[in-house]
N, C-alpha and C positions, 0 to 999 in steps of 0.2 A: 592627590596629597592625600598618605591614608597618615594621622596621629593619633597616638594612647598616650590620654591626660593622666598625669598622679600627680591628686596633690601630698604630699611629702611634709613626714619629720622631718626626714635627714637622706642621703642619699651619699654613697660612698664608690669611686671609680677611679679601677690603673688602668690607662693604656698598657696592654702587654706587649703586642705583636700590628708592626706593617701587615695591612689584607692586601691591599691594591697597590698599582704602581701610584696611584694618581691623589693616594691617603696626606693630608697638611704632614710639614713635617715641624711635630715640635720638641720638647725634651716630655720623655714619659716622667708623672710623676702623681703621687696621689691625690685627687679632688675631696673633697668636705663641703657640702653646701647644707643647711635649715633652710626650715617654713621654705619647700619652694619648692613648686607646678614644672616638674618634667615633662615634658613635651618629646615620646618617642617619636620621630619624624622617616617614613618611610618616601623616596622622591619619585613620581614615578614619569612611563610614557609620556607626553603630551600635555607632561605640567609646565605652564610658564609664568613669566614677571604677575599673569592679574591672580594665579592659583592660588601662588605665594603671598599674595596681598591680600586676597580675599582669609587666607589658614591664617596670618594674622590675626587678623581681623577679628576671628572667629577665636583666638587663646588670647586675646587682648580682655574679651568680654567676658573668656571662663575667667580672668585674672581680675576684673573686678568683683567678679558675681560674690568670687572665695574669698576677699578682700587681701588676695597675694601679689608683692610683690616683686616678686626672685623669681625667676623662670630661668628655666635649662633646656638647651633644643638639643635634642641625642639625635643623630643618627641613627635610626632603626629599618637595617635592610628588610630583617625580618616578616614586615608588617605587606609586604608586595611580591608577585612574582611578574609583575612588571613596571619594573624600574628601570627609571631614567639612566642616561650616561651619566658616569659618575662628575665629569668636570661640569653638566646640568645640574643637576643635585648637590654642587659643593656651590654652587653660584646661587644657589636660586636660594641654600641654606642663608646664607650671607647677608642676601637681598634681607627675610625673615628677622635676622639678627637685629638689622637698623629698622625695624619696624614699632621698635617697642621706648619712643620717645620716655624719658619721665622713667626708668624704669631700669631694674638690676638684670642685666640678661646676658649668659655663661652659654656655650656651646661647647658638647665635646666632641673632641677630635675628629675631624671625619675620615675616615679609611682604615680606622684601628681596629683588634679585636680588644675588647674591656672587659675587666673583673669588672664587677657591680656589688652591690649590695643596697636598698632604700627600707623605709617604715616604711607605709601610707597612711596618712590619717582616718578615720575612721567615717565621717559626715558623710551623704549622700552627693554628695557632689567631688566628692576628692578622687571617683576613677568616671571617666567619659572616654568616649573614641569620636572619633573626626572622619568622613571623606567627602571630603571636601574635591569635584571637576570642572573643568573648566569648563565654561559656556558656550562655547562649541559642540563636546563629548558631551554634554545636558540635550543639547540642539539632537543632535545623532542619533543621542539618547532615546528620544522622543520620537522622533522622525520613525526613528524602525522598528518600536512599543505599536506605530502608528501604524504603519505600512503592514504590519503583524494584525494588524485586527480590519484588516480592508475588505469588505464582506464580499466576497465574487461567489460566483456559478458557473460553474459547469457543462456546457451546453454540445448538440451538435447542430452544426449549420449548412443543411444538402441548399446543394444547388441550383432547385426548385423553392428553395425559398423557406419551409415549412425548419423550424427553429424547435430543437427537441431538447429535454434534459439526455443528458450522460445515460440515467438507467433505462433511459424509454429504446436508448436507439437500437438497432438492430447491427454487428461489428461481423459479422459471419462475412462479408466480401469485404471487409477493412480491415483486416487484422493491424497490420505498423497506425494504422489511425488508434484503435482502441490501448494501441502497447505507447503511444504518443500519449491518449489521455490519462493513464496512466500514471506516465514517469511525471506527466504537469503537475498533478491533483495532488500527486504525494509530496513533489520540489526533494528528492530527494537523489542527490550530486555525485555518489561518492560511490567512489569506483573499484567492485570488491577485485576485479581476478585484470590483467591488460589484456586487453583486446587484440585483434590479429592485426595490427598494423602495425601493433610496437613493434611487432618481431621484420615486418617487413622492411616497416623504414632503416630498420640496422644491418640483413637484411641486402637490402636496395643500395646501401650507403648513403642513404636520402637527412639523418638527424639520427642524434640521439643525445640525449639529457648529459647535463652538462655539470657535474659533482664540484667544480666547483664557481661555481653561482647559486640563486638562489632556483629553492623549484619550481617550474615547471617554468626557465630560460632553457630557452635548448638550442644545440649549434648544428648550424646544416651542413654539409661537406657539401664540397663539387658539385656532384648529381644533384644535391638537393637545391642550394641556391641557384641554379643551372632554372631547376623546376619552376622556382619559385618567385626567380625574374622574370620567367614569358607569363603567369600569371599574372601577379603585377603589371606588366608591362601591356596584357592585352585586358584587363579586365581598365586600366587608367583608360587604354585608346577608344570602350565603346564611350565611357562614362560620356569621352570631351566629344563623341559623334552625338552622342546624347546633349549637351548643349552644356557641360559642364567645365568649368571655368577651374583651374589646377592652382590649387596657392602654396606654402608649407608653410606650418606656424610653430612654436614651440614649442618643447613635449615637455617642460616641467612654468608652474603658474604658484602667485602668491597665494597663499589656503586661505589669507584674513583680504584678501580686494571684493570688494561688499557685493560684486557681481557671485565668487568664488562661492561665500560663505550661504547667499540667499539658495544657491541652486543644491551646497550640497546640504542642508537644512530642511531641505523641501526633497533631495531623493538621497544619500547619505553613501555612499559606496567605498567600497574595502582599495585606502589608498595606499602607496608607497611615499613616504613623506623625506624629505632633505631641509636638514634646518644650515643656509647659507646665511651670514653675513649681520643675522638677526635674521632674516626671513625663514617663515615657515611655508616651504614649496612644496609639494606636492605633485611625483608624476602624472598626468595625463591620464584615463582610459577611453579617451573616445578625444575625437577629432574638432568636439563641439565645441571647447570654450576660445581655442585658438577661430576657430570660422566667423563667430559671434562676437568677438572683440573686434575683429576685423570688421564686419560691415555695420557695427556702430559707428566708424568711422567714413561711411557710403551716404550719399546724400540722395535717396531713391526718389524715380517719382511712379504712380501705379504702372507707367509704360517700360520701367523697366521691371516690371514682373512679371513671372518670376525671376528672377535670380538665380545660378548658380551655380557656389563655389564646391572644388571637392579635391581629399585631401586623401594622399596614403597610408597611411599611417604607420609608419618603421620606431616605433612600436608605439602601441596603446599599452595601458597597463594594467592591471587588473587585483589585487592581491583575493587570488582563490581560497577558500578554504584550502588546505594540505590534501587531505582525500578524496576530492574532487579531480587533480590533475593527474593525468595520467597521456600520456605520449601526447602526439600532437593536439588532442581531443577538446581539451580545455588545458589555456598557459594561463601566463600571470605579465608573458611578452608574449604581444602577436601584434601582424599586421595585418591592420582594416582600411579597406579604400572605402569612403566617406564623405558620403554628398549633402547636401541641405541645398532645398529647394526651398525662400523665401517668396510668398503668396499674398497678392494683397486680400483674399477675403479666403472665405471655407468652399466656394460653389470653384475655386480655379486649384486651390487645394488638393479636390478630388481629382480634379480633368487628372492634374498634373501627377496622383498616388496613382492613376489609371495606366499613367503616359510606364512611368518606375518601377509596374508591376511587372508590363511585359519586358521593359528594359531589363531584369533582372531573368526574370524566369528564359529567356534570349541565352545573357549569360551562361547563366549555373548548366543549360543545354550545351552550348558549344564547348565548355570546361570539361564535358562529358560527363555530365551529372543530370539524367532523364528524369522528365515529371509521375516516371513511379516508382525512384528514389526517393523524394521524398512527400511528407506532406507540409500541409498547411494547418497556423494556429492562426485564428486573428482575434485579437481583447480590445473592447470594447468600454467606452460609458454606460447606460443602458435609455440616456439621454442621446447620446447621439446615435444610439442603434436607432431610438426611435424616432430621427430626427432624416434622416440619408438609409434607411432602409434599402433603398434601391439600386445603393451607390455597395452598398455590403454586398446583395447578391450578387451584381455584376462581375467585382471581383473574384468571389465565390466560384461563379456561374464559370467564370476563364477559366481555374483551375480542376473546373470539371468534374471535380469529386468534394464528399462531403469535409466537412475540418472542421477542424477541434473548438469551441469558444467558451473564452473566459470573460465574462458579463459585471462589471463593477457596476452596484447599485450608486455609489459617488465615485467623482474624478477626486484621485487622489498621486497618481504623479502628473509630471507637465504634460503628459498627450495623454489626446480623447480616443485614439484607434491604434493599435497595430498588429501589422502582420507577422507573419517568418514564415520560409518554408523550413523546416523540421529534417535533417535524415536520421533513421532511428537505422542502430549496429544489431549487429547479433545477440548483442545482449541486452539490448533492453533499453538502450538508452540511446536520449536524441538528441543534436546540438542543429540548434540550428545556425542557416546559411543564410539567406537572402533577410531582407527586413527593411523594413519604414515604418514612420510613426510620424502620426499627424501631431504637432508640438503647439500647445498654445499659450503656452505660459514664455516661455524665454526670449523672444521679440523684446514685451517687458521690461524682465531682470536687466540684460543687459541695452538696454537701449538701442535700440535698432527697428528704426522710424520709413516712412514714404511719404510720399504724400499722393493723396489720392486727388479723382477728377473734380471733387469741391474746393479743392484747395485744405484740405484739413489733415493734419495730422495724426496718421496713425500707427496702429503695430501689426506689420503681418504675421503673416501663419509659415511656421516652418517645416520641410519634410526633412527627417535622419531616416536617407537610406543608405542602406551599404547593400550591390548586387548583387557579389557574393559571399557577405559577412568575410569572417578572419580568413587568409589567405590558405596558416597551416590549417586550417581545417578542412578548404578544400581540398589540401593534400590528403589528409587524415578519411578522407568522405570518399575519394579515386580509392587508396587504399584497405579499406574495405570492402568497396565492390567489390575489388581485387580479390582479397582473401573468398567473396561468397562466392565468386566465378568458380576457383579452385576449391572449393568445395561441394561445388556443382560437377563437376569433372569439366570445367571450363578450362580456357589457360588465362592464367592472373597476365594482366596487360595495363598502360598509361597509354592515356592519347595516343597516337604517332608520333604527333606534335611535343611533347611534355616527355617523348623519353631523352631518358641522358644519350645515349647512341644509338641511334636510328638502324646505320647499317651496320654489320659488325665481317672484316675481311681476315680471313686465318689460310697465311702461304704453306701447302701443304708439309714445302722443304723449303732453305735459307735464300737461295738462288732464283726462288721466286720472289723475293721481300720489294726489288728492285720497281714491280711491273704493280704489285701490290699499293705501293708511294704513290705512284702517281696515279692509281686507281681513285686512291683516297682523297688526292688533291682533287682532282675530277669531277667526282661524287659531290665533295664538300663546297667543289662553285657554286652549285644549282642548290646553296641552302640546304645543305642533308649530312646531319652529324652521322661522320663515321671515321668508325678506329679499327687498327689493324691491333690484330693476338701475333702478336711475333716472336712469344715466348717456347722452347724449347718439350712441350708437352705432348704427347698424344692427340690426332686430331679428335680421336671422337672426346678427352678428355677437356679442348676447347670450345667443341660446338654445344657439349654439356651445360661448360659455362655460359657461353652467349646464352642460352635455353634458362639458366638463372637467372641471370639479370632481365629478363622479361626483353629483351634486342630482340626486334621484328624481322628484320633480314638477315639474314647469314648467307655467304659468299665464299665457300675453296676455290681456293685457287689453285693448279696444278697449272702438267703441262699442255693439257685442254685447253681450259681457260685460258691460261697466258697467252695461246695464239690464235682466240677464237675472238671476231666481231661482234658474240652477243654475250654477256652477264648469266651465268648459271647463279639464279637464286635459291637459298632455300628458304623456306614462307614459314616462320612458327606460325599463324594466324591458321595457315587450312597444312602444315606437314609438309605441304607437297614444294620438289625441285623442278625447277623448269627456268628454261633460255629465255632472254625475252631482248630486245634489245637496249643501251644504253638508253636510251630518250626518252624509248616506251618505259623503262624503270622510273626515270628521271618524272617522267609527268606522273606515272602511277602518286609518286610521293608525292609529288605538287598538288595533286586532289585530292588529297586526302589532311591535307596542311592550309590549304586554304587560305585568305581570311586572316590566317596566324603568325604570328609574331613569330622570328625566327634569334635563336645565337650558338652561336660555333660552338662546339667542341667545350666542352668546360673540364678537360683533363688531358696527358699526356696521350697523342694518338696514336704511338705505340705500349701498349699493353706491359711487355719489359721495362717500358721507361714509369711503370706508376709507381708508386710504395703500398704496401698491403695494407689493408686498414687491420687491424686488428678491435673486433665486433666482443 
């Protein structure tokens, strides 16, 4: 809230025009007041009753100092560009008006344009300006200021355990790591030019921006939803195999809940806020809140630990800066596989961290992201590094290449170590995929406890792991890799198990459609996605369009193929056309998609029945 105070000999004002729909209903007439303190008030987003009470208290103190008993509250939106909703502003101004017992208090009508003239007194206290901020805003500001002052040192840690300053490391054989180091140390996230995947996600009918929503909220077409669903299913299956127990928690929480307030003050984030029945809610930016509140209700023994909770959050929400939002790389609403492990002590936590590191590497590999596609960054406090050098060195040794290190002189965040795998795209932008953290604060903050071997109540250490990172970012990585392949003369493609259509059948003439329909049904029964291009287009055009859609296998069916026991397969990867038996072909596809989830075609089988997507 912002208030401009003027102690006036007189003020005269006349309401002239209703400016907004929520304006007060009045009969316009000129008002004159003498010897009055005029408080021009702008109510801002985030202001609440506590702010109104604080503001009224400060205005009352000013009235006492100047010896004035007459007050005019004058709504004045021009003092701020971050105004509260009219209904909120009107309510808080009304509350302020009731906060001056024994005083003569007037208020000019809310929501009206007014003409006015005033005469300000000439004493030193006649003019003043106040900014009143809620305690939560003050805490967030202090936290952000503290975060900006963190002393950190950027280094390179090699598999042999040597730790050197960035300036002393030879990046000649590690160009992507050098790009990552520059990107992270500069902390510049803005995207100046759309990366290649933006055009590809539209061309392949995967996703697009949704102009009717907030920036960073995407719409996924049937192809994109199929790809997302397969990735979500695969990652969830792997986490459950590892030992994670799947739960579901709310997407919004009360920002005034004691655990939340403490968390925000310690680790501020960009949030979406919602007002509901007097509560100030926020949309979650991770699954931590729900899982921690759930775990606080568990009675746990050390024998239960490590205990692992998992949720696939569709969605998590973060109000990233608009200049940072681009395609699927950085979003405001995203799908995050989030697994927390509760450990009895640091020794168990480090062992668990190691297992999750291997899980993450395996998950990325099976998603089609090779070890060489990403570089590793690791962040820790200096004390944690000194106490756990061997364990940190072991992680880096498994990675097999030097990693970027950010070392903090002292702990500011809730974690003492965080590692992440970062994909660096062709524009030099780094994006975190898999990550894990060692959290030493939130168990106490949320009241999560266990009983140890000596029957003592203790707080567990918590690990925060996403084995793949955001699902949308996985798709971004795969598309960027495909664009890079194309740039180097290779065929761009998605892993076969993620391809929306795996087989395209093209009948030469309408008379072969019955055979093609039966063939598509037979192929689909083998858990292979097949469609039929039955459009009245030339064979050349239909083959070219299948190529543009990155469809791996194309079957052109004429009289020869319709009368044969073998399939004539055009393989996009090799460019060859070969004859194979049906069983051999089914085995070939099955081998490439082994141990991966399957989903049926998510579009009409016949292309003639599909609407055209305008992009």
